[in-house]
C-alpha positions as CSV (number, residue, x, y, z in Angstrom):
1,M,-1.0,21.9,158.4
2,K,-0.1,18.3,159.5
3,I,-1.4,15.0,158.9
4,C,-0.6,11.3,159.8
5,F,-1.1,8.8,157.1
6,F,-3.1,5.6,157.5
7,S,-4.4,3.1,155.0
8,G,-8.2,3.1,154.4
9,R,-11.0,1.1,152.9
10,R,-13.2,1.7,150.0
11,P,-16.6,3.4,150.9
12,T,-19.1,0.8,151.5
13,Q,-22.7,1.0,150.4
14,K,-23.6,1.5,154.1
15,S,-21.4,4.6,154.2
16,L,-22.9,5.9,150.9
17,N,-26.4,5.4,152.4
18,R,-25.3,7.5,155.4
19,I,-24.4,10.2,153.0
20,N,-27.9,10.1,151.4
21,R,-29.5,10.2,154.8
22,F,-27.5,13.1,155.9
23,S,-28.3,15.1,152.7
24,R,-32.0,14.4,153.0
25,R,-32.0,15.4,156.8
26,Q,-30.2,18.7,155.9
27,T,-32.6,19.5,153.1
28,L,-35.6,18.9,155.4
29,N,-34.1,21.0,158.1
30,S,-33.7,24.0,155.7
31,D,-36.7,23.6,153.5
32,T,-39.7,22.1,155.3
33,R,-39.5,23.6,158.7
34,A,-42.9,25.1,159.8
35,P,-43.1,28.9,159.4
36,H,-42.1,30.7,162.6
37,I,-41.9,34.5,163.3
38,K,-38.4,35.1,164.6
39,S,-38.5,37.5,167.7
40,I,-34.8,38.4,168.0
41,K,-32.4,39.5,165.3
42,I,-28.7,39.4,165.4
43,N,-26.0,40.4,162.8
44,L,-22.7,38.7,162.5
45,I,-19.9,40.6,160.7
46,S,-16.7,39.6,159.1
47,M,-14.6,42.7,158.2
48,P,-11.8,43.1,155.9
49,W,-9.3,41.6,155.3
50,A,-10.9,38.3,154.9
51,L,-10.2,36.7,151.5
52,F,-12.7,38.2,149.2
53,N,-13.2,35.2,147.0
54,R,-14.6,32.9,149.8
55,P,-17.5,33.2,152.3
56,S,-16.7,33.4,156.0
57,V,-16.8,29.9,157.4
58,Q,-17.3,31.4,160.8
59,L,-20.4,33.4,159.9
60,G,-21.9,30.6,157.8
61,T,-21.5,28.0,160.5
62,L,-22.9,30.2,163.3
63,K,-25.8,31.3,161.3
64,A,-26.7,27.8,160.3
65,Y,-26.2,26.4,164.0
66,I,-28.2,29.2,165.7
67,E,-31.1,29.0,163.4
68,D,-31.1,25.2,163.4
69,K,-31.2,25.1,167.3
70,S,-33.7,27.8,167.9
71,H,-36.7,29.2,166.2
72,D,-36.5,32.5,168.1
73,F,-33.4,33.9,166.5
74,L,-32.8,35.3,163.0
75,V,-29.3,35.6,161.9
76,D,-28.1,38.2,159.2
77,T,-24.5,38.0,158.0
78,S,-22.6,40.9,156.7
79,H,-19.5,40.8,154.6
80,P,-18.2,44.3,154.2
81,Y,-14.9,43.0,152.9
82,L,-16.7,42.4,149.6
83,Q,-17.6,45.9,149.2
84,V,-14.1,47.0,150.1
85,A,-12.7,44.7,147.6
86,S,-15.0,46.1,144.9
87,I,-13.7,49.6,145.8
88,L,-10.0,48.9,145.9
89,G,-10.1,46.4,143.0
90,M,-9.6,42.6,143.4
91,D,-5.7,42.6,142.8
92,L,-5.0,45.4,145.3
93,Y,-7.4,43.9,147.9
94,H,-5.9,40.5,147.5
95,W,-2.3,41.8,148.0
96,V,-3.2,43.7,151.1
97,S,-5.2,40.7,152.5
98,R,-1.9,38.6,152.1
99,N,0.1,41.2,154.2
100,P,-1.1,41.2,157.8
101,W,0.7,44.4,159.0
102,V,-0.4,46.4,155.9
103,S,-3.9,45.1,156.5
104,E,-3.9,46.3,160.2
105,A,-2.1,49.6,159.4
106,L,-4.9,50.7,157.0
107,Y,-7.5,50.8,159.6
108,S,-5.3,51.9,162.5
109,P,-5.7,55.6,161.9
110,L,-9.4,55.1,162.1
111,V,-9.0,54.0,165.7
112,F,-6.0,56.0,166.7
113,P,-5.5,59.0,164.4
114,E,-2.4,59.9,166.2
115,Q,-0.7,56.8,164.9
116,A,-1.3,57.5,161.3
117,A,2.2,58.6,160.3
118,Y,3.7,55.6,162.2
119,A,1.3,53.2,160.5
120,E,2.2,54.8,157.1
121,S,5.8,54.2,157.6
122,L,5.2,50.6,158.6
123,V,3.1,50.2,155.3
124,L,5.6,51.6,153.0
125,K,8.2,49.1,154.2
126,Y,6.2,46.4,152.6
127,V,5.0,48.3,149.7
128,S,8.6,49.0,148.6
129,K,9.0,45.2,148.1
130,A,5.8,44.7,146.2
131,D,5.6,44.2,142.4
132,P,5.3,47.3,140.2
133,K,1.6,47.1,139.7
134,I,0.9,47.3,143.4
135,K,3.3,50.2,144.0
136,R,1.6,52.2,141.3
137,S,-1.8,51.7,142.7
138,F,-0.9,52.0,146.4
139,H,-1.3,55.5,148.0
140,Y,-1.6,55.1,151.8
141,K,-3.5,58.4,152.6
142,Y,-6.0,57.9,149.6
143,L,-6.7,54.4,150.6
144,V,-7.3,55.1,154.2
145,E,-9.7,57.9,153.2
146,K,-11.6,55.5,150.9
147,I,-11.7,52.8,153.6
148,E,-13.1,55.3,156.2
149,K,-15.6,56.8,153.8
150,H,-16.8,53.1,153.1
151,L,-17.0,52.4,156.8
152,L,-19.0,55.4,157.6
153,E,-21.5,54.9,154.8
154,W,-21.8,51.2,155.6
155,V,-22.7,51.9,159.3
156,E,-25.0,54.7,158.2
157,S,-26.9,52.5,155.7
158,C,-27.9,49.8,158.2
159,N,-30.6,50.0,160.7
160,W,-28.7,48.6,163.8
161,S,-31.6,49.3,166.1
162,Q,-33.3,46.2,164.7
163,Y,-30.6,44.0,166.2
164,S,-30.4,42.8,169.7
165,L,-26.8,41.8,169.3
166,V,-24.0,42.5,166.8
167,G,-21.1,40.0,166.7
168,F,-17.7,40.3,165.1
169,S,-15.7,37.2,164.0
170,V,-12.1,38.6,164.5
171,C,-9.4,36.3,163.0
172,F,-6.1,37.1,161.4
173,H,-5.6,40.8,160.4
174,Q,-9.3,41.8,161.1
175,L,-8.6,43.4,164.5
176,F,-8.4,47.1,163.7
177,A,-11.1,46.9,161.0
178,S,-13.4,45.3,163.7
179,F,-12.4,47.9,166.3
180,A,-13.3,50.8,163.8
181,A,-16.6,49.2,162.9
182,A,-17.7,48.3,166.5
183,A,-16.8,51.9,167.6
184,A,-18.9,53.3,164.7
185,I,-21.8,51.1,165.4
186,K,-21.7,51.8,169.2
187,K,-21.6,55.6,168.6
188,K,-24.6,55.4,166.3
189,H,-26.6,53.1,168.5
190,P,-25.2,53.0,172.1
191,H,-27.5,50.3,173.3
192,T,-26.6,47.7,170.7
193,A,-24.8,44.9,172.4
194,I,-21.4,44.1,170.7
195,V,-19.6,40.6,171.1
196,F,-16.2,39.9,169.8
197,G,-15.0,36.4,169.2
198,G,-12.7,34.3,167.0
199,S,-8.9,33.3,167.1
200,S,-7.8,36.8,167.9
201,C,-9.7,36.8,171.0
202,A,-8.2,33.5,172.2
203,A,-6.4,33.0,175.6
204,D,-6.2,36.2,177.6
205,A,-6.1,38.3,174.6
206,G,-9.9,38.6,174.5
207,Q,-10.0,39.5,178.3
208,S,-7.6,42.3,177.7
209,L,-9.6,43.7,174.7
210,L,-12.7,43.7,176.6
211,N,-11.1,45.6,179.6
212,T,-9.4,48.3,177.2
213,F,-12.2,49.1,174.6
214,H,-15.5,50.5,175.9
215,F,-17.3,49.5,172.6
216,I,-16.9,45.8,173.3
217,D,-19.6,44.4,175.7
218,Y,-18.9,40.6,175.6
219,V,-16.2,38.3,174.4
220,I,-16.7,34.7,173.6
221,Q,-13.8,32.4,174.7
222,G,-13.3,29.3,172.5
223,E,-15.5,28.2,169.7
224,G,-18.5,30.2,169.2
225,E,-21.7,28.0,168.7
226,R,-22.9,27.1,172.0
227,G,-21.7,30.3,173.5
228,L,-23.5,32.6,170.9
229,L,-26.6,30.6,171.2
230,A,-26.7,31.0,175.0
231,L,-25.7,34.7,174.7
232,C,-28.6,35.4,172.5
233,A,-30.9,33.8,174.9
234,Y,-29.4,35.7,177.7
235,I,-29.6,39.1,176.1
236,S,-33.1,38.5,174.7
237,G,-34.6,37.5,178.1
238,L,-36.5,34.7,176.4
239,Q,-34.9,32.3,179.0
240,N,-34.1,33.0,182.6
241,I,-30.4,32.0,182.5
242,S,-27.1,33.4,183.7
243,L,-24.3,34.4,181.4
244,P,-22.4,31.3,180.3
245,E,-19.0,31.0,181.8
246,N,-17.1,31.0,178.6
247,I,-18.5,34.4,177.9
248,I,-16.7,37.3,179.7
249,S,-18.3,40.8,180.1
250,K,-17.2,44.0,181.9
251,K,-19.3,42.7,184.8
252,S,-17.8,39.3,185.1
253,G,-14.3,40.4,186.0
254,S,-11.0,39.2,185.0
255,K,-10.1,35.4,184.9
256,N,-6.9,33.7,184.8
257,D,-5.5,31.3,182.2
258,L,-6.6,28.1,183.9
259,Q,-10.1,29.5,184.2
260,L,-10.3,30.5,180.7
261,Q,-8.9,27.2,179.5
262,G,-11.4,25.3,181.5
263,Q,-14.3,27.3,180.2
264,V,-13.2,26.8,176.7
265,D,-13.1,23.0,177.3
266,D,-16.6,23.1,178.8
267,S,-18.1,25.3,176.0
268,Q,-17.1,23.0,173.1
269,L,-19.4,20.8,171.1
270,S,-18.8,17.3,172.1
271,S,-19.1,16.2,168.5
272,L,-18.9,18.0,165.1
273,A,-21.7,15.8,164.0
274,D,-23.9,18.4,165.6
275,L,-23.0,20.9,163.1
276,P,-25.4,21.7,160.2
277,V,-24.1,22.6,156.8
278,P,-22.8,26.2,156.7
279,N,-25.3,28.8,155.4
280,Y,-23.5,31.1,152.8
281,E,-26.6,32.8,151.6
282,G,-25.6,36.3,153.0
283,Y,-22.2,36.1,151.1
284,F,-23.7,35.1,147.8
285,S,-26.3,38.0,148.1
286,D,-23.5,40.6,148.9
287,Q,-21.4,39.2,146.1
288,K,-24.3,39.7,143.6
289,K,-24.6,43.3,144.9
290,W,-21.1,44.3,144.9
291,F,-19.7,42.4,141.8
292,P,-22.6,42.6,139.4
293,D,-20.3,43.2,136.3
294,K,-17.2,41.3,137.5
295,P,-18.6,38.0,138.7
296,F,-16.2,35.4,140.1
297,I,-16.8,31.8,141.2
298,P,-16.0,31.6,145.0
299,I,-14.0,29.0,146.6
300,L,-16.3,27.4,149.4
301,P,-14.6,26.9,152.8
302,V,-15.4,23.7,154.6
303,E,-14.5,22.3,158.0
304,F,-13.5,18.7,158.4
305,S,-11.8,19.1,161.9
306,R,-11.0,21.4,164.8
307,G,-7.9,21.5,166.8
308,C,-4.7,19.6,166.1
309,W,-4.0,15.9,167.2
310,W,-0.3,16.5,167.3
311,N,-0.4,20.0,168.9
312,K,3.1,19.9,170.0
313,C,5.0,22.3,167.6
314,A,7.0,24.7,169.7
315,F,6.3,27.8,167.6
316,C,2.5,27.1,167.1
317,N,-0.4,29.0,168.8
318,L,-3.1,28.2,166.3
319,N,-5.2,26.1,168.5
320,L,-5.6,28.2,171.6
321,Q,-9.4,28.4,171.1
322,W,-9.8,24.6,171.2
323,C,-9.2,21.8,173.7
324,G,-8.4,18.4,172.0
325,Y,-9.2,17.3,168.4
326,R,-12.5,16.5,166.9
327,C,-13.4,15.7,163.3
328,K,-16.3,14.8,161.2
329,K,-16.9,11.4,159.7
330,A,-16.1,11.1,155.9
331,A,-19.9,10.5,155.1
332,Q,-20.8,13.8,156.9
333,M,-18.1,15.7,155.1
334,M,-19.0,14.2,151.6
335,A,-22.7,15.2,152.3
336,E,-21.7,18.7,153.1
337,V,-19.6,19.1,149.9
338,K,-22.4,17.8,147.7
339,I,-25.0,20.1,149.4
340,L,-22.9,23.2,149.1
341,S,-21.8,22.4,145.5
342,T,-25.5,21.9,144.5
343,R,-26.8,24.9,146.4
344,H,-24.2,27.4,145.2
345,K,-23.1,25.8,141.8
346,C,-19.4,25.8,142.9
347,L,-16.9,22.9,142.7
348,D,-13.8,24.4,144.4
349,F,-13.4,23.9,148.2
350,T,-10.8,24.8,150.8
351,F,-10.5,23.0,154.0
352,V,-10.0,25.4,156.9
353,D,-8.6,22.8,159.2
354,N,-5.2,23.2,161.0
355,M,-4.6,19.5,160.0
356,L,-6.7,17.3,157.8
357,P,-8.1,14.3,159.8
358,S,-6.0,11.3,158.7
359,K,-8.4,8.4,159.3
360,E,-11.4,10.2,157.7
361,A,-9.6,11.9,154.9
362,L,-8.7,8.7,153.0
363,P,-12.3,7.3,152.7
364,F,-13.5,10.9,152.0
365,F,-11.3,11.3,149.0
366,K,-12.1,7.7,147.8
367,M,-15.7,9.0,147.7
368,T,-14.9,12.2,145.9
369,G,-12.9,10.2,143.5
370,K,-15.8,8.1,142.7
371,D,-18.2,11.1,142.3
372,A,-19.3,12.4,139.0
373,S,-18.5,16.0,140.1
374,D,-15.0,17.5,139.3
375,Y,-14.3,18.8,142.7
376,T,-11.1,20.5,143.7
377,F,-9.7,20.9,147.2
378,F,-7.0,22.6,149.1
379,A,-6.0,21.4,152.5
380,E,-3.3,21.8,155.1
381,I,-1.6,18.5,155.9
382,R,1.4,17.0,157.9
383,S,4.5,15.7,156.4
384,A,4.2,12.0,155.6
385,K,5.6,9.5,158.0
386,S,7.6,6.6,156.5
387,K,4.7,4.0,156.7
388,P,2.3,3.8,155.0
389,P,4.0,5.4,152.1
390,A,3.1,9.0,151.0
391,A,2.8,7.5,147.4
392,D,-0.2,5.6,148.3
393,I,-1.8,8.3,150.1
394,F,-1.2,11.1,147.7
395,S,-2.3,9.0,144.8
396,I,-5.7,8.6,146.4
397,Y,-5.9,12.3,147.6
398,R,-5.1,13.4,144.0
399,Q,-7.6,11.2,142.3
400,G,-10.2,12.5,144.8
401,G,-9.5,16.1,143.7
402,L,-7.1,17.4,146.2
403,S,-5.1,19.8,143.9
404,A,-3.0,21.9,146.4
405,I,-1.6,21.4,149.9
406,Q,0.1,23.4,152.6
407,V,2.6,21.2,154.3
408,G,4.3,22.1,157.7
409,I,7.9,21.6,156.3
410,E,9.6,24.2,158.6
411,A,13.1,22.9,158.6
412,F,15.7,20.7,156.7
413,S,17.8,20.0,159.8
414,N,16.9,17.0,161.9
415,S,18.0,18.6,165.2
416,L,16.3,21.7,164.5
417,L,13.0,19.7,163.7
418,Q,13.5,18.1,167.1
419,K,13.8,21.6,168.8
420,M,10.6,22.6,167.1
421,Q,9.0,19.4,168.2
422,K,7.7,18.7,164.7
423,G,7.7,14.9,165.0
424,V,9.0,14.4,161.5
425,S,12.5,14.0,159.9
426,V,14.3,15.7,157.0
427,I,13.9,12.7,154.9
428,E,10.3,12.5,155.5
429,N,9.8,16.2,154.5
430,M,11.7,15.5,151.3
431,A,9.5,12.4,150.6
432,T,6.4,14.6,151.0
433,M,7.9,17.2,148.5
434,R,8.7,14.3,146.1
435,E,5.3,12.7,146.3
436,A,3.5,16.0,145.9
437,Q,5.4,16.7,142.7
438,E,5.0,13.2,141.3
439,N,1.2,13.4,141.9
440,N,0.9,16.9,140.4
441,L,0.0,18.3,143.7
442,K,0.9,22.0,144.2
443,L,2.9,22.2,147.5
444,E,3.0,25.4,149.6
445,G,5.3,25.4,152.7
446,N,7.5,27.6,154.7
447,L,11.0,27.4,155.9
448,I,11.4,28.9,159.3
449,L,14.4,31.1,159.7
450,Q,15.9,32.5,163.0
451,F,14.3,30.0,165.3
452,P,15.7,30.9,168.7
453,G,18.5,28.6,169.8
454,S,19.3,27.6,166.3
455,S,23.0,26.6,166.0
456,Q,25.5,27.1,163.2
457,A,25.6,23.3,162.7
458,E,21.9,23.4,162.0
459,V,22.2,26.2,159.6
460,T,25.0,24.4,157.8
461,E,22.9,21.2,157.6
462,T,20.1,23.2,156.2
463,L,22.4,24.7,153.4
464,E,23.6,21.2,152.5
465,N,20.1,19.8,152.3
466,L,18.8,22.5,150.2
467,D,20.8,21.2,147.3
468,F,18.8,17.9,147.5
469,V,15.4,19.7,147.3
470,F,16.4,22.2,144.6
471,P,14.5,20.1,141.9
472,Y,11.2,20.6,143.8
473,P,9.0,23.7,143.8
474,P,10.5,26.2,146.2
475,L,9.3,26.9,149.6
476,A,8.8,30.4,151.1
477,T,10.9,31.7,154.1
478,A,9.3,32.9,157.2
479,S,11.3,34.5,160.0
480,F,10.2,33.2,163.3
481,F,7.8,35.1,165.4
482,L,6.9,34.5,169.0
483,G,3.2,33.4,169.2
484,H,1.5,34.2,172.5
485,D,0.9,31.0,174.6
486,S,3.0,28.9,172.2
487,P,5.3,26.3,173.7
488,V,8.2,28.7,173.1
489,H,6.3,31.5,174.8
490,K,5.5,29.4,177.8
491,N,9.2,28.1,178.2
492,P,11.3,31.0,176.9
493,Q,14.6,30.0,178.9
494,K,14.7,26.7,177.1
495,Y,15.2,28.5,173.7
496,G,17.5,31.3,175.0
497,I,14.9,34.0,175.3
498,K,15.7,36.5,177.9
499,T,12.8,38.9,177.7
500,I,9.4,38.8,176.0
501,V,8.3,42.1,174.6
502,N,5.6,43.5,172.2
503,H,6.2,43.3,168.6
504,P,7.9,46.6,167.4
505,N,5.3,46.8,164.6
506,N,2.5,47.1,167.1
507,Y,4.1,50.2,168.5
508,K,3.4,51.8,165.2
509,L,-0.2,50.8,165.3
510,F,-1.3,51.2,169.0
511,P,-0.5,54.2,171.3
512,K,1.9,53.1,174.1
513,S,-0.7,53.7,176.6
514,I,-3.0,51.1,175.0
515,L,-0.4,48.7,174.1
516,S,0.6,48.3,177.7
517,Q,-2.9,47.1,178.6
518,I,-3.5,44.5,176.0
519,K,-2.2,41.1,175.1
520,L,-1.8,40.4,171.4
521,L,-1.0,37.1,169.8
522,I,2.2,38.1,168.1
523,K,5.1,39.0,170.4
524,D,8.9,39.7,170.1
525,Y,11.8,38.8,172.3
526,R,15.3,39.7,173.4
527,G,18.0,37.1,173.4
528,D,19.9,35.7,170.5
529,L,17.8,37.5,167.7
530,A,20.7,39.5,166.3
531,H,22.9,36.3,166.1
532,Q,20.1,34.4,164.4
533,R,19.7,37.0,161.7
534,I,23.3,36.7,161.0
535,I,23.7,33.0,160.8
536,W,20.6,32.5,158.8
537,K,21.3,35.1,156.1
538,P,23.0,32.5,153.9
539,V,20.0,30.3,153.9
540,L,17.7,33.2,152.9
541,Q,20.0,34.0,150.0
542,K,20.1,30.4,148.8
543,V,16.3,30.1,149.0
544,N,15.9,33.3,147.1
545,K,18.1,31.9,144.2
546,W,16.1,28.6,144.4
547,Q,12.9,30.7,143.9
548,Q,14.3,32.9,141.2
549,Y,15.4,29.9,139.2
550,H,12.0,28.3,139.2
551,V,10.4,31.6,138.3
552,Q,12.7,32.1,135.3
553,R,12.2,28.5,134.2
554,K,8.4,28.8,134.5
555,Q,8.5,31.9,132.3
556,G,10.5,29.9,129.7
557,A,7.5,27.5,129.6
558,L,9.6,24.5,130.6
559,Q,7.1,22.3,132.4
560,K,9.3,19.1,132.8
561,P,10.3,18.5,136.5
562,L,14.1,19.4,137.1
563,L,14.7,15.8,138.1
564,Y,12.8,12.8,136.7
565,Y,13.1,9.4,135.4
566,R,11.6,7.3,132.6
567,D,11.4,3.5,133.0
568,G,12.6,1.3,130.2
569,A,11.5,-2.0,131.8
570,D,15.1,-3.1,132.5
571,F,16.7,0.3,132.6
572,L,16.0,3.7,133.8
573,L,16.9,7.2,132.2
574,I,17.2,9.9,134.6
575,R,17.3,13.5,133.5
576,Q,18.8,16.1,136.0
577,E,18.7,19.8,135.6
578,L,21.4,21.5,137.8
579,P,21.2,25.1,139.4
580,D,23.5,26.4,136.7
581,G,21.2,25.2,134.0
582,K,23.4,22.2,133.0
583,I,21.5,19.0,132.0
584,L,22.9,15.6,133.1
585,H,21.7,12.2,132.0
586,H,22.1,9.0,134.0
587,R,21.4,5.6,132.9
588,L,20.7,2.7,135.5
589,Q,20.4,-0.8,134.3
590,G,19.4,-4.2,135.9
591,A,20.0,-4.4,139.7
592,S,20.9,-0.7,139.7
593,R,17.4,0.2,138.3
594,Q,15.8,-2.1,140.8
595,I,17.7,-0.6,143.8
596,Y,16.7,3.0,142.7
597,L,13.1,2.1,142.2
598,S,13.0,0.5,145.7
599,C,14.1,3.8,147.1
600,T,11.3,5.9,145.6
601,R,9.8,5.2,149.1
602,I,11.8,5.7,152.1
603,T,13.9,2.4,152.5
604,T,16.4,1.2,155.1
605,D,19.7,-0.4,154.2
606,T,18.6,-3.6,156.0
607,E,15.4,-3.8,153.7
608,L,17.6,-3.4,150.7
609,F,20.2,-6.0,151.9
610,A,17.3,-8.4,152.3
611,K,15.8,-7.5,148.9
612,F,19.1,-7.9,147.0
613,P,21.0,-10.6,148.7
614,Q,22.9,-11.5,145.5
615,I,24.7,-8.1,145.9
616,S,27.3,-7.5,148.6
617,Q,26.2,-5.1,151.3
618,E,29.5,-3.1,150.5
619,N,28.6,-2.7,146.9
620,I,25.0,-1.6,147.7
621,L,26.2,1.1,150.2
622,S,28.9,2.2,147.7
623,F,26.2,2.5,144.9
624,L,23.8,4.5,147.2
625,A,26.7,6.8,148.1
626,D,27.5,7.6,144.5
627,L,23.9,8.4,143.9
628,K,23.8,10.7,146.9
629,K,27.0,12.4,145.6
630,K,25.2,13.2,142.4
631,K,22.2,14.6,144.3
632,I,19.8,12.1,142.8
633,L,19.3,10.3,146.2
634,F,19.2,11.4,149.7
635,S,20.2,9.4,152.7
636,D,19.8,9.9,156.4
637,K,21.8,7.5,158.5
638,N,20.5,4.1,157.3
639,K,17.4,5.4,155.4
640,Y,17.3,6.2,151.6
641,L,15.1,8.1,149.4
642,A,15.3,8.4,145.5
643,L,14.7,12.0,144.5
644,A,13.7,11.7,140.8
645,V,10.0,11.6,140.0
646,H,8.4,9.3,137.5
647,F,7.4,11.5,134.5
648,R,6.6,10.8,130.8
649,D,7.8,13.3,128.1
């Protein structure tokens, strides 16, 4: 969820020609290939709790890649999460899919029946905080029975003997559902080979799952395209090859972290230009089957890049399955969007990247902005650096259809941002929030609480700075969790961590004998956790009030920003709504107006002194201090940012 901002040029005719050539090549690849009898069939599965209103990008990409590279394999894709969504109802399914521990706890009893009571107690803790509609429709034992009934009927309905290989894409909160399905398939067809892959199998987690669960035959480490293609060839016997090194099996033995990392690196595609357009036909077929009377228009996932060019955030373990950072060219991405939109008659897209590629994103959104189709996009980005200004970038992004962003804000304390190794400052975070609101971009982001080693001074700074971002849509809070193989996990002493342990919630999902054998991606620790909970409580309370105010205001149908200005050519009128509901009005005239408008982008005092030499430096600094006192401007050392957004009544 990071991005660095660079200026870009308008798309040239040459780049547009490349789009057309790419589109024609994709069409030829899919429509005019000579008929060929596929000799090997495989089935790729995405279990609950994938978001029901979008296809699995993993399955769509793997299917397209395998069938593009070989005429010998036919890939079916299965999306049982769609049927579960139709059984539970879209609202309840959506709520569960947004709650990772609830998701896993619903399938836990299907794998470990003895954990049912513990899993239920875990779920009820989260259900108690849900809205009344969810509370009324959520009955744990009944839901577990329905899920188990669906799973057994789904397994029974398929002829698994036709498949030489069954693969599970195991990502966030799909672990227990994949366990349950793989065990049921293996019981029905013991000779069917089963492979696990995906982010939940990254690092040494995949090795531990393979060693512990008898129904898993193979685990692919790293990205799946080349590994899955080689595994298909290996299992089918069509080629006399050995098992690729990035695929581990019970026969291959355990490997250490360095061996696994090297194999991940070697197994990667050298360029994402080798990827064909994802094939989502299986998803749309399943959607038509399970939602015939309640059709919805899916959001299509697309992939611009893999990895993270920053890859330094201390808490992050989202890039374990990749080495380095690779991205597609803007022309290729534009071609994919046009093909998918035409093929599936959809206009809404979500980028699945951890960080939108900066150099290619700008020309891409210039292209989409000129396209006749009304596309909308969601993307994760990085907070804007001071130069080039976020205003220039966000304006182009918004005109190109970017409507919602998730930004790695994380903190409003400069020293805490440094501990987190974010590479951005508080004022840059605020500039990103300001520009998102001014450009009508919905911004989602988290404020991380209880980061190990946080000081009382950092909490105090956070509380003070929350007053300055109050006018903007509120962030969510997220208590720090220790990610396996994150920088904090690798260097715990630096952050005051004494002991690393399994997350307590996992003791409710797994028997202790199993938990002691596996490596999971979410950990817990012993150190200063109790202290962190105490000192961060006022921040949690203040953010809750921030959120409540905006919710109540939205219900009142007040759509104006809480802090905005209107320009009168030689004066500004600033309207400011305070946390107590009081409205203040400010009028800035002449040079005061010019200074304030100069600060709508992060500006230094040196730049202001040079721009307004007729005004004494002392008067400029005094004026800026007064604006900060009124909470309509923020300053960080010698940098300044006007907080009011431009808005016309």
